C-alpha positions, 0 to 999 in steps of 0.5 A: 226389338232390341235395336228399336229400344236402343235407338229410342234410348239414344234419341232420348239422350240426344234430345234431353242432354242439350236441354239439361246442359242449357237449363235455366236457373229457376225463375228465368222463365226461358223455354226457348230450347224446348219450344225450338225442339218442339217446333222442329219435331212438329214439322219433322214428324208431321212430314214423316207421317205424311210421306209414309201415308202418301207413299202407301196411298200412291203405291196402292192406288197404282197397284189397283189401277194396274189390276183394274184399268176400268176403275181408274177414274174412280180410283184417281178421284179417291186418290186425290181426295186422300192426298189432300187429307194427308197433306192437311196433317203436315199443314197442321204440323206447320201451324203448330210449329209457327205458333211455337216459334211465335212464343220464342220471340 
């Protein structure tokens, strides 16, 4: 637990320190660094979550087919449907990142 807290605190420091260093004067209205970080986090976290979800789904489906080869057709159909739904999450992250990137220009 201590290691997690340490990693979370250092992540916050490394994320927020550049924002403070590049802080704009009041009234400038520039949010470029925050939008860029938000776009990167949207794609990165969506990809991370989808990778974990797809790995768990593929592993459990493979284990299920190994235990009961007769149900492979039904499991494969559910597997493909689950992969499509998991992949849609990463597409949502990409859409959010593109919307944020559009505000940069």
